[in-house]
KOLVOSE-549619 format. One line per field, with one value per residue: residue number from 0; residue in one letter; x, y, z of N, C-alpha, C, O in turn. Coordinates in steps of 0.1 Angstrom, whole numbers. Layout:
N
resi: c(NUM,...)
resn: c(a,...)
nxx: c(X,...)
nyy: c(Y,...)
nzz: c(Z,...)
caxx: c(X,...)
cayy: c(Y,...)
cazz: c(Z,...)
cxx: c(X,...)
cyy: c(Y,...)
czz: c(Z,...)
oxx: c(X,...)
oyy: c(Y,...)
ozz: c(Z,...)
END
This chain:
322
resi: c(0,1,2,3,4,5,6,7,8,9,10,11,12,13,14,15,16,17,18,19,20,21,22,23,24,25,26,27,28,29,30,31,32,33,34,35,36,37,38,39,40,41,42,43,44,45,46,47,48,49,50,51,52,53,54,55,56,57,58,59,60,61,62,63,64,65,66,67,68,69,70,71,72,73,74,75,76,77,78,79,80,81,82,83,84,85,86,87,88,89,90,91,92,93,94,95,96,97,98,99,100,101,102,103,104,105,106,107,108,109,110,111,112,113,114,115,116,117,118,119,120,121,122,123,124,125,126,127,128,129,130,131,132,133,134,135,136,137,138,139,140,141,142,143,144,145,146,147,148,149,150,151,152,153,154,155,156,157,158,159,160,161,162,163,164,165,166,167,168,169,170,171,172,173,174,175,176,177,178,179,180,181,182,183,184,185,186,187,188,189,190,191,192,193,194,195,196,197,198,199,200,201,202,203,204,205,206,207,208,209,210,211,212,213,214,215,216,217,218,219,220,221,222,223,224,225,226,227,228,229,230,231,232,233,234,235,236,237,238,239,240,241,242,243,244,245,246,247,248,249,250,251,252,253,254,255,256,257,258,259,260,261,262,263,264,265,266,267,268,269,270,271,272,273,274,275,276,277,278,279,280,281,282,283,284,285,286,287,288,289,290,291,292,293,294,295,296,297,298,299,300,301,302,303,304,305,306,307,308,309,310,311,312,313,314,315,316,317,318,319,320,321)
resn: c(m,t,i,q,r,r,a,l,a,a,l,p,a,v,l,a,a,p,a,l,a,q,e,t,w,p,a,r,a,v,t,l,v,v,p,w,a,p,g,g,s,t,d,t,l,s,r,l,l,a,q,r,v,s,a,d,t,g,q,q,i,l,v,d,n,r,p,g,a,s,g,t,v,g,h,l,s,v,a,r,a,r,p,d,g,y,t,l,l,i,g,t,n,s,t,y,a,m,a,p,h,l,l,d,n,i,p,y,d,n,d,r,a,f,a,p,l,g,l,l,a,y,t,p,q,y,m,c,v,h,p,a,l,p,v,r,d,v,a,g,l,i,a,h,a,r,a,n,p,g,r,l,s,y,s,s,s,g,a,g,s,s,a,h,l,a,v,e,l,f,n,a,m,a,g,i,e,m,l,h,v,p,y,r,g,g,a,p,a,l,q,a,l,m,t,n,e,v,q,f,s,a,v,d,a,v,s,a,l,e,p,m,r,a,n,a,v,r,a,i,a,v,s,a,r,e,r,h,a,s,a,p,n,v,p,t,v,r,e,s,s,l,s,e,f,e,c,s,t,d,f,a,l,f,g,p,a,g,l,p,d,a,v,a,t,r,i,n,a,a,f,a,a,a,l,r,a,p,e,v,r,q,r,l,d,a,m,a,i,i,p,v,a,g,a,p,g,d,f,a,a,y,q,q,r,e,s,a,k,w,g,g,i,i,r,a,r,n,i,r,p,g)
nxx: c(12,6,8,15,-15,-39,-74,-103,-137,-158,-192,-225,-239,-264,-274,-262,-253,-265,-246,-231,-221,-210,-183,-178,-168,-153,-180,-192,-193,-178,-180,-161,-157,-145,-143,-140,-130,-115,-80,-65,-42,-55,-70,-56,-42,-63,-73,-51,-53,-76,-71,-54,-66,-89,-73,-60,-87,-104,-128,-145,-134,-151,-137,-155,-160,-173,-174,-175,-190,-168,-159,-180,-202,-197,-191,-220,-230,-220,-226,-253,-256,-261,-248,-230,-205,-203,-200,-177,-158,-124,-115,-102,-82,-90,-117,-126,-117,-114,-138,-162,-159,-160,-180,-213,-244,-240,-254,-255,-241,-212,-196,-213,-220,-200,-184,-150,-127,-97,-64,-47,-26,-6,5,32,37,55,72,75,92,92,126,137,131,147,155,162,154,130,137,145,126,105,117,121,94,85,100,90,62,32,35,42,28,17,0,-24,-47,-74,-97,-103,-91,-71,-43,-46,-50,-29,-5,-19,-16,4,13,4,12,42,36,31,17,7,-4,-33,-40,-60,-64,-78,-72,-48,-27,-25,-20,5,17,14,39,61,61,62,41,34,52,54,44,22,31,21,35,44,34,56,79,95,96,111,135,136,146,123,113,123,121,120,111,100,63,57,66,86,117,116,121,124,135,157,176,157,148,124,98,93,123,128,123,96,84,60,44,31,17,-2,-14,-36,-51,-79,-97,-136,-170,-203,-221,-225,-215,-209,-184,-170,-170,-162,-133,-125,-121,-101,-83,-80,-73,-49,-33,-30,-16,6,14,49,50,29,38,58,48,36,61,65,49,53,40,29,30,9,-12,-27,-38,-64,-78,-67,-79,-100,-101,-76,-91,-105,-84,-76,-100,-105,-78,-79,-101,-97,-82,-97,-117,-99,-89,-110,-118,-136,-152,-140)
nyy: c(-13,22,51,76,90,104,119,133,140,147,155,157,189,194,193,213,244,276,295,320,307,284,298,313,295,293,301,300,281,251,217,186,155,131,99,85,79,102,112,90,87,92,115,130,146,154,172,191,197,212,233,249,254,269,289,298,301,315,310,287,256,227,203,167,137,108,81,44,13,2,25,30,43,73,78,75,95,116,106,109,140,175,179,202,214,220,197,175,150,128,102,67,40,14,20,32,10,-12,-22,-24,-50,-63,-58,-67,-56,-24,6,27,32,23,29,47,68,92,115,117,133,133,119,122,120,98,68,51,13,-5,-34,-57,-79,-95,-83,-110,-132,-147,-134,-111,-105,-102,-121,-141,-142,-154,-176,-189,-193,-211,-231,-234,-246,-230,-219,-190,-159,-132,-99,-74,-42,-53,-78,-76,-50,-24,-33,-64,-73,-64,-84,-103,-104,-104,-131,-138,-139,-144,-177,-185,-189,-174,-172,-151,-129,-109,-75,-50,-25,-6,1,-16,-41,-33,-31,-63,-72,-58,-74,-95,-118,-122,-125,-111,-79,-60,-28,9,37,56,50,28,43,51,27,13,30,27,-2,-18,-33,-54,-38,-53,-44,-22,-14,2,14,29,34,48,81,82,63,53,27,5,-16,-18,-40,-53,-49,-73,-109,-108,-89,-73,-63,-40,-23,3,29,51,82,105,125,129,141,145,127,144,169,206,204,231,240,214,220,240,230,205,227,241,220,216,230,236,210,216,240,248,248,223,203,203,193,165,151,146,131,106,104,109,134,142,155,156,163,170,140,112,96,83,59,52,37,22,3,-7,-10,-37,-51,-54,-66,-91,-99,-108,-123,-147,-152,-156,-133,-121,-97,-82)
nzz: c(-2,-6,14,11,-4,-15,-13,-23,-23,-50,-54,-66,-62,-53,-30,-19,1,2,-19,-15,13,8,1,20,38,68,87,105,141,137,139,152,146,169,169,193,228,245,245,236,203,179,190,205,181,165,180,182,157,151,170,162,136,140,149,125,106,125,137,159,163,174,191,193,213,203,214,209,201,184,168,157,161,168,134,126,137,118,93,94,95,86,54,52,59,88,105,107,105,122,111,115,98,108,115,93,74,89,106,94,79,100,120,121,106,104,109,87,53,47,22,7,26,36,23,16,24,25,34,61,79,97,116,122,135,156,157,184,206,241,258,267,250,225,201,174,152,121,106,127,146,128,125,152,156,143,158,176,181,191,210,214,218,214,224,224,212,216,207,171,168,154,159,164,137,125,135,126,99,98,104,89,62,70,75,99,135,159,192,201,226,241,250,272,256,247,261,288,270,260,285,294,276,284,310,300,300,276,246,222,202,180,180,180,172,188,213,221,216,244,260,243,241,270,267,276,259,228,196,168,141,121,111,86,49,52,71,106,114,143,150,132,132,131,114,84,80,55,49,55,41,39,18,10,32,49,70,89,114,103,98,94,73,67,57,59,33,0,1,-7,-36,-38,-5,6,-8,11,30,32,28,47,69,57,56,80,88,81,94,113,144,148,134,147,170,167,155,180,190,169,145,116,92,60,46,29,-10,-30,-46,-47,-22,-21,-35,-22,2,-8,-17,7,26,15,16,46,48,35,52,75,70,58,84,101,124,148,165,200)
caxx: c(-1,16,5,3,-26,-52,-87,-117,-147,-166,-204,-235,-242,-277,-281,-253,-255,-260,-233,-222,-221,-197,-178,-171,-166,-165,-187,-196,-181,-176,-178,-151,-160,-142,-151,-128,-127,-107,-70,-56,-36,-67,-83,-47,-41,-80,-72,-44,-54,-89,-65,-47,-70,-94,-63,-66,-102,-111,-138,-144,-131,-147,-138,-170,-157,-185,-170,-185,-190,-162,-161,-196,-212,-193,-196,-234,-236,-213,-240,-266,-252,-263,-237,-231,-192,-203,-200,-166,-152,-114,-121,-93,-82,-102,-131,-133,-115,-116,-150,-174,-159,-162,-195,-224,-254,-236,-262,-253,-237,-196,-190,-217,-224,-196,-177,-143,-115,-82,-59,-43,-17,-3,18,33,36,69,68,82,93,103,144,140,134,160,150,167,147,116,139,147,110,93,124,114,80,82,102,85,42,23,45,45,15,6,-10,-35,-60,-84,-102,-105,-80,-54,-27,-45,-49,-14,-1,-27,-14,18,15,-4,24,49,29,28,8,11,-15,-37,-42,-65,-65,-85,-64,-33,-19,-27,-13,19,24,15,44,67,63,68,31,33,60,54,28,27,27,20,50,38,34,69,96,94,96,120,147,141,150,119,111,134,117,129,113,85,53,54,74,102,123,108,135,122,147,162,181,150,144,113,93,96,132,127,116,79,85,48,40,30,-1,-3,-28,-41,-59,-85,-111,-149,-177,-214,-218,-238,-203,-200,-172,-165,-168,-153,-123,-115,-118,-91,-73,-77,-65,-39,-22,-26,-10,22,25,57,43,19,47,69,42,32,71,72,39,56,34,37,16,6,-13,-32,-46,-77,-80,-66,-80,-114,-94,-69,-101,-108,-80,-77,-108,-106,-70,-83,-116,-95,-76,-110,-126,-97,-84,-120,-114,-143,-147,-140)
cayy: c(-4,36,61,92,87,117,125,149,134,155,145,168,202,196,193,225,254,290,304,324,301,280,312,318,289,286,312,298,274,238,205,176,145,117,83,73,85,115,108,87,95,101,124,143,144,165,189,201,206,220,240,251,257,277,299,307,308,331,302,274,240,224,184,159,131,105,68,33,4,4,40,34,56,86,77,75,107,124,104,116,153,180,183,220,216,223,186,169,135,121,88,63,28,7,24,31,1,-25,-24,-29,-62,-66,-59,-70,-46,-9,14,32,22,29,36,60,76,98,127,117,148,130,117,139,117,84,66,35,3,-14,-52,-59,-85,-89,-89,-123,-137,-144,-129,-98,-92,-110,-138,-147,-147,-168,-194,-194,-194,-220,-241,-236,-243,-231,-215,-179,-150,-116,-85,-65,-39,-58,-81,-71,-40,-26,-39,-79,-73,-61,-94,-117,-102,-109,-146,-151,-138,-153,-190,-189,-188,-173,-175,-133,-129,-95,-68,-38,-13,-6,5,-34,-50,-29,-36,-78,-75,-60,-81,-114,-124,-122,-119,-104,-72,-50,-15,17,43,73,44,19,49,49,17,4,34,22,-13,-28,-43,-45,-32,-59,-41,-10,-18,14,12,34,30,61,88,80,50,50,13,-4,-21,-25,-57,-51,-53,-91,-120,-99,-82,-71,-63,-30,-15,13,40,61,89,111,137,126,151,137,128,152,179,207,208,243,236,206,225,249,222,204,229,245,211,212,245,233,205,224,247,245,239,213,195,198,180,151,144,140,118,98,108,118,148,137,166,152,169,161,129,94,91,70,45,43,39,11,-5,-7,-22,-49,-60,-58,-76,-104,-107,-109,-132,-159,-154,-155,-129,-112,-85,-91)
cazz: c(1,-3,25,7,-14,-4,-18,-25,-31,-63,-56,-65,-54,-55,-16,-12,7,-5,-28,-1,31,3,-4,34,52,81,87,128,145,134,149,147,155,171,174,203,239,246,255,231,189,174,198,208,167,164,195,181,141,158,177,142,121,149,144,113,100,133,141,168,153,184,187,201,214,203,214,210,190,176,163,143,169,157,120,120,138,111,84,97,95,74,46,45,58,97,112,102,113,118,111,117,95,121,114,78,64,92,113,82,79,114,126,115,109,104,105,73,40,48,5,4,37,39,15,20,25,25,40,70,91,94,127,122,143,160,158,195,217,251,256,267,238,219,187,171,137,116,104,138,149,119,124,166,161,133,157,189,176,203,225,217,220,215,225,213,224,219,189,159,168,143,163,159,125,117,141,118,90,100,108,75,56,75,75,112,145,173,203,204,240,237,265,271,252,242,277,292,258,263,301,293,270,294,319,299,298,261,239,211,204,173,191,178,175,201,226,218,219,253,263,235,249,279,267,285,250,215,186,158,126,117,100,76,41,50,85,109,123,157,156,124,130,133,97,81,81,42,47,55,33,36,14,9,46,51,75,95,114,91,103,73,73,65,61,53,21,0,6,-21,-38,-31,10,5,-9,12,43,28,27,58,75,51,61,96,89,78,105,121,158,145,129,162,183,155,153,192,188,160,138,105,82,49,44,14,-24,-40,-60,-45,-11,-20,-41,-9,11,-16,-13,23,26,8,21,63,44,33,66,87,64,59,100,104,131,152,174,219)
cxx: c(4,5,1,2,-36,-64,-95,-127,-157,-185,-214,-237,-257,-283,-268,-261,-254,-249,-226,-214,-207,-183,-167,-170,-156,-167,-195,-188,-186,-172,-172,-154,-147,-142,-146,-133,-117,-89,-60,-50,-47,-67,-73,-43,-54,-82,-61,-45,-69,-82,-60,-55,-82,-88,-66,-77,-109,-125,-135,-146,-138,-153,-149,-166,-169,-177,-184,-189,-179,-158,-172,-205,-212,-195,-210,-237,-235,-225,-250,-265,-259,-252,-234,-212,-190,-198,-189,-162,-137,-115,-105,-96,-92,-117,-136,-128,-116,-131,-165,-173,-162,-173,-207,-239,-253,-247,-263,-243,-222,-193,-196,-219,-215,-184,-155,-131,-103,-77,-45,-28,-16,8,24,36,48,67,80,82,96,119,146,136,140,157,158,160,139,119,141,133,106,102,121,102,78,88,102,67,35,28,46,32,20,-7,-16,-42,-69,-90,-108,-99,-73,-46,-31,-46,-37,-6,-7,-25,1,18,9,4,36,48,34,17,10,-3,-15,-44,-42,-64,-73,-81,-54,-24,-17,-19,1,24,24,25,58,71,64,51,27,47,61,40,35,24,29,29,48,37,45,79,101,100,105,135,145,145,141,112,123,125,127,127,102,77,52,65,84,103,117,122,134,137,151,172,172,147,129,108,92,110,142,123,99,77,75,39,44,13,8,-12,-25,-47,-65,-97,-121,-157,-189,-216,-229,-224,-207,-192,-161,-158,-157,-132,-114,-114,-108,-82,-64,-69,-47,-29,-18,-19,9,28,41,51,32,26,60,59,44,48,76,63,42,46,35,24,22,3,-19,-41,-56,-74,-76,-74,-97,-109,-82,-81,-101,-99,-77,-86,-106,-93,-76,-97,-107,-87,-82,-114,-113,-91,-97,-122,-127,-142,-146,-157)
cyy: c(12,45,74,95,98,116,131,143,148,146,160,179,202,197,208,239,264,291,313,318,293,289,313,307,287,297,312,284,255,226,192,167,133,108,75,83,91,109,96,95,99,115,131,149,157,174,192,206,214,237,252,258,266,295,308,310,315,319,289,264,231,199,177,149,118,85,54,28,5,13,39,41,69,88,80,91,117,121,110,134,160,184,195,223,220,210,178,158,133,108,79,45,19,6,30,16,-15,-25,-27,-44,-73,-70,-58,-56,-29,-1,29,27,30,33,51,68,91,103,125,128,142,126,125,134,98,79,53,21,-2,-26,-53,-69,-82,-92,-105,-136,-135,-144,-112,-90,-105,-120,-147,-155,-158,-177,-197,-196,-204,-236,-245,-234,-242,-223,-198,-170,-141,-109,-77,-60,-44,-69,-73,-56,-38,-34,-56,-81,-69,-76,-104,-115,-109,-125,-147,-148,-144,-173,-193,-186,-188,-170,-159,-138,-110,-90,-56,-21,-16,-6,-9,-41,-46,-34,-55,-76,-72,-64,-95,-119,-126,-119,-115,-92,-63,-34,-2,28,55,63,35,30,52,39,8,16,31,4,-23,-36,-39,-49,-45,-55,-27,-17,-11,6,21,31,49,62,88,70,44,36,6,-11,-21,-39,-54,-52,-68,-100,-117,-90,-69,-62,-50,-27,-1,20,47,72,100,116,136,140,141,137,136,167,185,204,220,245,226,209,233,243,215,212,239,233,210,219,239,227,207,232,241,240,230,205,191,188,172,144,139,130,109,97,113,122,137,152,167,161,162,146,114,89,77,59,38,39,22,-2,-12,-14,-36,-57,-61,-68,-88,-113,-109,-123,-146,-162,-155,-149,-122,-104,-95,-84)
czz: c(0,5,16,-9,-6,-13,-12,-32,-38,-61,-62,-59,-53,-41,-10,-6,3,-8,-12,11,23,3,10,46,60,84,108,132,142,143,149,158,155,175,183,216,239,256,244,217,185,177,198,190,165,170,187,165,144,163,164,137,128,148,137,105,110,138,146,158,170,188,202,203,215,205,212,195,177,163,152,150,164,147,118,124,127,94,86,92,86,64,38,50,75,108,102,112,108,124,109,105,100,116,103,71,72,98,98,79,90,120,119,116,111,102,95,69,43,37,7,15,41,22,17,16,24,37,50,76,91,106,127,137,145,160,171,198,233,246,261,260,228,201,187,156,133,113,112,141,143,125,143,164,156,142,172,185,189,211,221,215,220,218,217,223,221,200,179,159,157,147,161,148,120,127,127,105,85,97,96,64,56,78,91,121,159,181,207,218,236,251,261,267,253,257,285,283,264,276,298,288,279,304,316,301,282,252,229,210,195,179,181,183,188,215,226,219,230,260,254,238,261,280,274,272,236,204,175,145,132,109,85,62,45,62,89,115,134,160,140,118,131,118,96,81,67,38,47,44,35,29,5,19,45,61,87,105,114,98,88,81,66,61,56,38,14,-2,-6,-24,-31,-14,11,2,0,30,41,31,41,71,65,56,78,99,88,84,114,137,151,143,138,169,177,160,167,196,178,147,124,97,70,39,26,2,-22,-49,-58,-32,-12,-25,-32,-4,8,-11,-1,31,24,12,33,64,40,43,72,84,64,74,106,119,134,163,189,221)
oxx: c(9,-7,-9,9,-38,-61,-95,-126,-162,-190,-209,-237,-262,-294,-267,-272,-244,-241,-219,-204,-195,-173,-154,-170,-149,-157,-199,-179,-196,-164,-181,-155,-142,-141,-145,-138,-109,-87,-48,-51,-50,-64,-76,-42,-51,-90,-65,-39,-71,-87,-65,-52,-88,-93,-71,-77,-119,-131,-127,-155,-129,-162,-151,-163,-176,-175,-196,-191,-181,-154,-173,-215,-221,-200,-213,-245,-244,-230,-254,-275,-264,-246,-235,-207,-178,-194,-192,-162,-133,-115,-97,-107,-102,-125,-148,-135,-118,-137,-176,-183,-164,-177,-209,-242,-261,-251,-270,-236,-221,-185,-191,-220,-221,-178,-149,-126,-95,-82,-36,-20,-24,18,17,37,53,57,92,71,100,123,156,139,141,158,160,159,141,111,140,130,103,97,118,98,69,85,108,60,33,21,54,23,31,-19,-13,-46,-78,-88,-118,-103,-69,-41,-21,-45,-35,4,0,-32,6,24,10,1,41,57,41,7,13,-13,-6,-50,-34,-62,-76,-85,-49,-16,-6,-10,8,35,35,31,66,81,67,52,16,52,72,29,46,12,39,31,57,39,46,90,112,110,108,146,156,147,145,105,129,121,139,135,98,82,47,71,93,93,115,130,142,146,149,175,176,144,122,115,83,112,153,115,91,69,79,28,56,1,20,-23,-16,-49,-58,-104,-119,-150,-187,-212,-240,-228,-209,-186,-151,-147,-146,-122,-102,-108,-100,-71,-53,-60,-37,-17,-8,-12,20,40,41,48,22,23,68,62,55,48,85,66,32,46,43,13,32,10,-16,-51,-58,-68,-80,-75,-101,-113,-78,-82,-99,-103,-77,-83,-105,-95,-80,-102,-114,-85,-76,-115,-118,-87,-96,-128,-131,-131,-149,-163)
oyy: c(14,45,79,98,99,110,135,140,157,136,171,177,213,201,211,243,267,288,310,322,295,283,314,308,277,305,320,279,250,226,184,168,127,107,63,94,86,104,96,107,111,125,142,161,169,183,203,215,225,248,263,269,271,306,319,320,320,325,281,264,230,191,180,145,118,79,55,33,8,9,45,46,76,99,88,98,126,129,117,140,153,194,199,234,222,214,175,158,136,104,85,40,19,-3,33,11,-26,-32,-32,-50,-85,-82,-49,-50,-22,-2,40,20,42,42,61,80,100,95,136,129,152,128,131,142,89,86,44,25,-5,-30,-52,-75,-71,-98,-111,-148,-124,-153,-105,-79,-116,-130,-159,-167,-169,-186,-209,-202,-211,-248,-253,-224,-251,-220,-194,-176,-141,-112,-74,-64,-37,-67,-65,-49,-47,-41,-63,-93,-72,-77,-111,-122,-115,-130,-158,-155,-149,-180,-202,-180,-196,-166,-154,-148,-102,-97,-53,-11,-26,-15,-12,-48,-54,-39,-60,-75,-81,-61,-104,-130,-131,-108,-114,-94,-58,-30,-2,30,59,68,32,26,57,43,-4,10,34,-2,-34,-46,-28,-61,-44,-57,-25,-25,-17,-5,18,27,59,54,96,71,32,33,-5,-1,-23,-49,-47,-53,-72,-93,-125,-81,-60,-56,-47,-28,1,15,53,67,103,113,141,150,131,147,137,176,178,200,220,248,228,203,234,248,218,208,243,236,204,215,238,230,202,234,231,228,237,195,182,177,167,134,131,122,102,87,122,117,129,158,174,167,152,146,106,77,68,48,27,29,13,-13,-25,-21,-44,-69,-73,-74,-98,-125,-114,-133,-156,-174,-156,-157,-116,-104,-106,-87)
ozz: c(11,1,13,-18,6,-24,0,-44,-32,-67,-61,-47,-51,-39,2,-9,-3,0,-3,17,28,4,10,58,58,84,117,126,145,153,145,170,145,187,183,213,231,267,245,217,187,169,193,191,164,167,184,160,137,160,160,133,118,148,137,97,107,147,141,149,178,188,214,191,225,194,213,184,165,152,141,144,159,144,110,118,126,87,77,86,77,68,26,47,78,119,91,125,97,136,102,104,94,114,101,62,66,89,99,77,89,123,110,126,117,91,96,75,41,38,8,10,47,15,20,5,21,48,45,79,86,107,132,149,134,166,168,195,237,236,257,264,222,193,197,151,139,115,109,140,148,131,146,173,161,139,178,186,197,220,228,209,225,216,205,234,225,189,179,149,150,138,157,146,108,120,119,98,76,87,91,55,46,83,93,116,168,175,214,220,231,261,249,271,257,260,289,288,271,278,300,299,282,309,324,306,279,254,225,215,196,182,174,195,195,226,238,224,229,266,258,236,266,290,277,274,234,203,175,136,143,101,76,64,38,68,82,118,139,169,137,106,134,110,106,82,70,26,43,37,30,32,-3,16,42,57,91,103,120,109,78,90,54,62,49,31,20,-10,-16,-14,-25,-10,15,6,0,39,50,35,44,79,69,59,85,109,92,84,120,140,152,151,138,172,179,168,169,204,175,140,122,97,69,31,17,6,-14,-59,-65,-31,-6,-20,-32,-13,16,-5,-2,40,33,13,34,74,43,45,81,92,69,76,118,127,125,169,191,232)
END
């Protein structure tokens, strides 16, 4: 998959607000829905961007956390909103590409309910082992798993989570099996690895860096296409025999379907400008989040490829949500 792909929906303007409203967006406060609880990486990114867009436009961008049902509660609230540019959504690939294949009876059409406005940023995952495990690279982990069938376990933030699916993708491509041990969130999943309750985990970079530096976990690879500046000596999984492996946590911007082109263009430009601001880039660097500031054109196709990729893994591995 290619990370730096971006999109802007081109939809009929029959539901458009008056032309004057299109030209002056935002003329009033904007609600930015986050489909997760406060405190996580999506929430932190959303608040950082909301603050900057508010300063740039002179209108408040209000973050509205609506967690529940693997992110679909927040998505539903935006699917039902008026397509005028005043209700937006920051979703992740776990909600726009994974949840539709994991959950039955989602109360919206994931392919038609939203206007995709572009990829904002992504963060890679570090493939980490407990230091007691005699493994220092991907080839060593695969060899160890094959020599010790049924004896390696891995943690995740829950059944069906992006961390769970990342390891299942790894297992499928490597031809190995590790026992999945789900926890209620990323923090306890990481703690389980640090205490050797499990031997392996795919950990978002923002959470992995500190224990990596403290030698509490050993990173054997990074999941993205390229090495990450925060740990340049850690190779990518692709540099091993798994040359097609790639995954990350992606953050994308959406509005309700029917959003007029002129409004969509202004929204895209406002968030792209925020991502380019030096103080925003500095904060994102500290969180190991890589800004993309996607230009219009490619996000819809990228979303379709991500959906097909994870849908295939979910079906092949018979993954169900916890």
